[in-house]
C-alpha positions in Angstrom: 45.1 38.1 -21.7 44.6 41.6 -20.1 41.5 42.3 -18.1 38.9 44.7 -19.6 39.2 48.3 -18.4 36.2 50.2 -17.2 35.9 53.9 -18.2 35.7 54.7 -14.5 39.3 53.5 -14.1 40.4 56.6 -16.1 38.7 59.2 -13.9 41.2 61.6 -12.7 41.3 62.3 -8.9 40.3 65.9 -9.5 37.1 64.7 -11.3 36.1 62.5 -8.4 33.3 63.8 -6.1 34.3 64.8 -2.6 33.6 61.9 -0.2 30.6 63.6 1.5 29.0 64.6 -1.9 29.6 61.1 -3.2 28.0 59.5 -0.2 25.0 61.8 -0.5 24.6 60.8 -4.1 24.2 57.1 -3.3 20.8 55.5 -3.3 19.5 55.0 0.3 16.9 52.5 1.3 15.5 51.0 4.5 16.5 47.4 5.4 14.1 44.8 6.8 14.3 41.1 7.7 11.6 38.5 8.3 11.2 34.8 8.5 9.0 32.0 7.1 8.2 29.8 10.2 5.7 27.0 9.9 4.0 24.4 12.1 4.2 20.7 11.4 1.4 20.8 8.8 2.8 23.7 6.8 0.8 26.6 8.1 2.7 29.9 8.2 3.2 31.9 11.4 1.9 35.4 11.4 1.9 38.0 14.1 -0.6 40.8 14.7 1.0 44.2 15.5 -0.7 46.6 17.8 0.6 49.7 15.9 -0.9 49.2 12.4 -3.9 51.3 11.7 -5.1 49.0 8.8 -5.1 46.0 11.2 -2.8 44.0 8.9 -0.6 41.2 10.1 3.1 40.5 9.5 5.7 37.8 9.2 7.9 37.7 12.3 10.8 40.1 11.8 11.6 43.8 11.8 13.8 46.7 11.0 17.5 46.3 10.5 19.3 48.7 12.9 22.3 50.8 12.0 25.4 48.6 11.5 23.4 45.4 11.8 23.4 42.5 9.3 19.9 41.3 8.2 20.4 37.8 9.4 21.3 39.1 12.9 18.2 41.3 12.8 16.0 38.4 11.9 17.2 36.2 14.8 17.1 39.2 17.2 13.5 40.0 16.2 12.4 36.4 16.4 13.7 36.2 20.0 12.1 39.6 20.9 8.8 38.8 19.3 8.4 35.1 20.0 10.8 34.3 22.8 12.5 31.7 20.6 16.1 31.3 19.5 15.8 29.8 16.0 18.6 29.1 13.5 18.1 30.4 9.9 18.9 27.9 7.2 18.5 29.9 3.9 17.7 33.2 2.3 14.3 32.4 0.6 13.6 35.8 -0.9 15.1 39.3 -1.4 12.5 42.0 -2.1 13.0 45.6 -3.4 10.2 47.9 -2.4 9.8 51.2 -4.2 9.1 54.5 -2.3 5.8 55.1 -4.2 4.2 51.7 -3.8 0.4 51.9 -3.2 0.7 49.6 -0.1 2.7 52.3 1.8 0.5 54.1 4.3 -0.2 57.7 3.5 2.5 60.2 4.6 5.1 57.5 5.1 8.4 59.0 4.1 10.0 55.8 2.9 13.0 56.0 0.5 12.3 52.4 -0.5 13.2 49.1 1.3 15.2 46.0 0.7 13.7 43.1 2.7 15.4 39.7 3.3 13.1 36.7 4.0 14.9 33.8 5.8 13.9 30.3 6.5 13.1 30.0 10.2 12.2 26.3 9.9 9.3 24.2 11.3 8.3 24.5 15.0 7.7 21.4 17.1 4.6 21.5 19.3 6.7 22.2 22.4 8.2 25.2 20.6 4.8 26.5 19.7 3.8 26.2 23.4 6.9 28.2 24.3 6.0 31.3 22.2 5.7 34.4 24.3 4.7 37.7 22.8 5.6 41.3 23.8 1.9 42.4 24.2 2.7 46.1 23.9 3.9 45.4 20.4 2.0 42.2 19.3 -1.5 41.2 20.3 -1.6 37.7 19.0 -0.1 35.1 16.6 -1.6 32.5 14.4 -0.6 29.6 12.1 -2.5 30.0 8.9 -2.8 28.2 5.6 -1.3 30.4 2.9 -4.7 31.0 1.3 -5.9 32.5 4.6 -2.5 34.2 5.4 -2.6 36.4 2.3 -6.0 37.7 3.4 -4.4 39.1 6.6 -1.3 40.6 5.0 -1.0 43.7 3.0 -1.1 42.7 -0.7 2.6 43.1 -1.3 3.5 41.4 1.9 1.3 38.5 0.8 3.2 38.2 -2.5 6.5 38.2 -0.7 5.4 35.6 1.8 4.1 33.3 -0.9 7.3 33.6 -3.1 9.5 32.9 -0.1 7.5 30.0 1.2 7.3 28.4 -2.3 11.0 28.8 -2.7 11.4 26.7 0.5 8.8 24.1 -0.7 10.1 23.9 -4.2 13.8 23.9 -3.4 14.3 26.7 -5.9 16.9 29.5 -5.8 16.4 32.6 -3.7 13.4 34.5 -5.1 14.2 38.0 -6.3 11.2 40.3 -6.2 10.5 44.0 -7.0 7.2 45.4 -5.6 6.0 41.9 -5.0 6.7 40.4 -8.4 9.4 38.0 -9.6 12.1 39.7 -11.7 13.6 36.4 -12.9 12.0 33.2 -14.1 8.8 32.4 -12.2 9.0 29.0 -10.6 6.2 26.4 -11.2 4.6 26.8 -7.7 4.3 30.5 -8.2 3.2 30.3 -11.8 0.2 28.1 -10.9 -0.5 29.7 -7.5 0.0 26.4 -5.6 -0.9 26.4 -1.9 -0.5 24.0 1.0 -3.8 22.9 2.5 -4.3 21.7 6.0 -5.7 18.2 5.9 -8.0 17.1 8.8 -6.7 13.6 8.7 -3.0 14.6 8.7 -2.3 12.9 12.1 -4.1 9.7 11.3 -1.8 6.7 11.4 -1.2 4.6 8.4 -2.3 1.0 9.1 0.0 -1.4 7.3 -2.2 -4.5 7.4 -5.2 -5.5 5.2 -8.3 -3.3 5.4 -10.8 -5.0 7.8 -13.7 -6.6 6.0 -16.3 -4.4 7.5 -14.6 -1.2 6.3 -15.5 0.0 2.8 -12.6 1.4 0.8 -13.8 4.8 -0.5 -10.6 6.4 -1.7 -7.4 5.2 -3.4 -4.4 7.6 -3.8 -0.9 6.7 -4.9 2.7 7.8 -4.8 3.4 7.5 -8.5 7.1 7.2 -9.2 9.0 8.2 -12.4 12.4 6.6 -13.1 14.5 9.2 -11.3 12.7 8.6 -8.0 10.4 11.6 -8.0 6.6 11.4 -7.8 3.8 13.1 -9.7 1.5 15.5 -8.0 -1.6 17.0 -9.5 -3.1 20.4 -8.6 -6.6 21.6 -9.3 -6.7 25.3 -10.2 -9.3 27.3 -8.4 -10.3 30.9 -7.5 -8.2 30.7 -4.4 -5.3 28.9 -5.9 -4.3 25.4 -6.8 -4.3 22.6 -4.2 -1.9 19.7 -4.7 -3.0 16.1 -4.5 -1.6 12.6 -5.1 -3.1 11.0 -8.2 -6.2 9.0 -7.4 -9.7 9.6 -6.1 -13.0 8.2 -5.1 -13.8 4.5 -5.7 -16.7 4.3 -8.0 -19.3 1.5 -8.3 -17.9 0.8 -11.8 -14.4 0.1 -10.4 -13.8 -3.6 -9.6 -11.0 -2.8 -7.2 -9.3 0.3 -5.7 -6.4 -0.4 -8.0 -8.8 0.0 -10.9 -9.8 3.4 -9.4 -6.1 4.4 -9.3 -5.5 3.5 -12.9 -8.6 5.3 -14.1 -8.0 8.5 -12.0 -4.3 8.7 -12.8 -5.1 8.5 -16.5 -7.9 11.1 -16.3 -6.2 13.6 -14.0 -2.5 13.4 -15.0 -2.5 11.2 -18.2 -0.3 8.6 -16.4 0.1 5.0 -17.4 0.9 3.0 -14.2 2.1 -0.5 -13.6 2.5 -2.8 -10.5 0.5 -0.8 -7.9 1.3 -2.0 -4.4 -0.7 -1.2 -1.2 1.3 0.7 1.4 -1.6 0.8 4.0 -4.8 2.6 4.8 -6.0 5.5 6.9 -9.2 5.4 8.9 -11.8 8.1 8.1 -14.1 7.8 11.1 -17.0 9.9 9.8 -16.9 9.8 6.0 -18.0 13.4 6.1 -16.5 14.2 2.7 -18.6 11.4 1.2 -21.9 12.6 2.8 -21.4 11.3 6.3 -21.4 7.6 5.4 -19.5 6.6 8.5 -16.2 4.8 9.0 -14.3 3.9 5.9 -10.7 3.3 4.7 -8.6 5.6 2.5 -6.1 3.4 0.7 -2.5 4.5 0.1 -0.5 2.9 -2.7 2.7 3.2 -4.6 3.0 2.6 -8.4 5.5 2.9 -11.2 4.8 5.4 -14.0 5.6 4.0 -17.4 4.3 6.8 -19.6 3.1 10.5 -19.2 0.8 11.6 -22.1 -0.1 15.1 -23.2 -2.2 17.2 -20.9 -5.9 16.7 -21.2 -9.2 17.9 -19.7 -10.2 16.1 -16.6 -13.7 14.8 -17.2 -14.7 15.4 -13.5 -13.7 19.1 -13.5 -13.8 20.2 -17.1 -10.3 21.6 -17.1 -6.7 20.2 -17.1 -4.9 19.8 -13.9 -1.4 21.2 -13.2 1.1 18.3 -13.1 4.2 18.6 -11.0 7.3 16.4 -10.3 8.6 16.5 -6.7 10.7 14.4 -4.4 8.5 12.4 -2.0 9.6 14.7 0.9 8.5 17.8 -1.1 5.3 16.1 -2.0 4.5 15.3 1.7 5.2 19.0 2.6 2.9 20.3 -0.2 0.1 17.9 0.9 0.1 19.3 4.4 0.1 15.8 6.1 2.7 16.7 8.7 5.0 14.1 10.3 2.8 11.1 9.4 2.9 12.3 5.7 6.7 12.5 5.9 6.8 8.9 7.2 4.5 7.7 4.5 6.7 9.4 1.9 9.8 7.6 3.2 7.8 4.3 3.2 6.8 4.9 -0.4 10.4 5.8 -1.4 11.7 2.6 0.3 9.1 0.6 -1.6 10.1 2.1 -4.9 13.8 1.4 -4.2 13.3 -2.2 -3.1 10.5 -3.2 -5.6 11.6 -1.4 -8.7 15.2 -0.4 -8.1 14.5 3.3 -8.3 16.9 5.9 -6.8 16.0 8.0 -3.8 15.3 11.5 -5.1 16.9 14.3 -3.1 17.4 18.1 -3.3 15.6 18.5 -6.7 13.6 21.6 -7.6 9.9 21.0 -8.2 9.1 21.3 -11.9 6.1 21.2 -14.1 5.5 18.3 -16.5 5.2 19.9 -19.9 1.8 20.1 -21.7 3.1 17.7 -24.4 4.0 15.1 -21.7 7.3 13.3 -21.1 9.3 10.4 -22.4 10.4 8.2 -19.6 13.7 6.3 -20.1 
């Protein structure tokens, strides 16, 4: 079979433009490169440039120089701006910026820009301590929750940052954006404006033994596994975005056991039917501040098997339905903002699911939304 022929294949040499005229006719645009870099609890690194009149912040990165590839630019700029040599593991987003976008500063003669956002990974505490800024160019840096980071970035830069970071969290394909908006299908985390929240108890150890008798159990959350080894997360929409949680909640006086709390909350929040909950351990809350300063108490962590997922329904405590997501345990830990202890707890939950129920270990899946009509589980 012959290959299709393009009309341009029949252009005669005399009809072709001279090289210089052809080159001048091609669209020109600036090139930029930046990176998503986080700390261990998922806060995004921003830098504060000294040269911006609007006082806005930036992701680490900069301008691609003549003849330079964007990934080379990104690594060079990270070294120059932070004093770190970081590998780049993925292209998270590619953004096309039009020359007349309202976020451009007045009198900026920009022909448009193509910006590449790379994954610069997660910094260990010793790497954070090693950051050194060029103070003539950058006055400070900060690790910020995404909800706070967007307040310091120009609006379009905030949209780019969120899309890139969510591509990393959700294990989705590279996000393709034009003037801050997705041009292809919008992934679930973007569609529902899901953010990672720093949790004050992220570094609290998980105690594996029984809860001491003098400690009241005021909370029960669970890693709820579907048959393919993924877990269910719920996210409560709000004016500043949706915050992900494990199913579960506060132990009420009407609950005979924390397991009863889990069954009730999982049904109300996510319309889950659970079986065989098993206690993984507990986390010490020394102040009970979230419960009105009641003092030391235990926050119980469990694993359970999901046997049915019903149609979405209104949560009686909030008056609206929650977003329901399926994620691998590792993705769930990252979204919860629990840092290394959360990752260890996710591995423990996955091991429990494999050993107790024979469930597979879920790896490299994209986060997806549970449909409003629910799901049949085989």
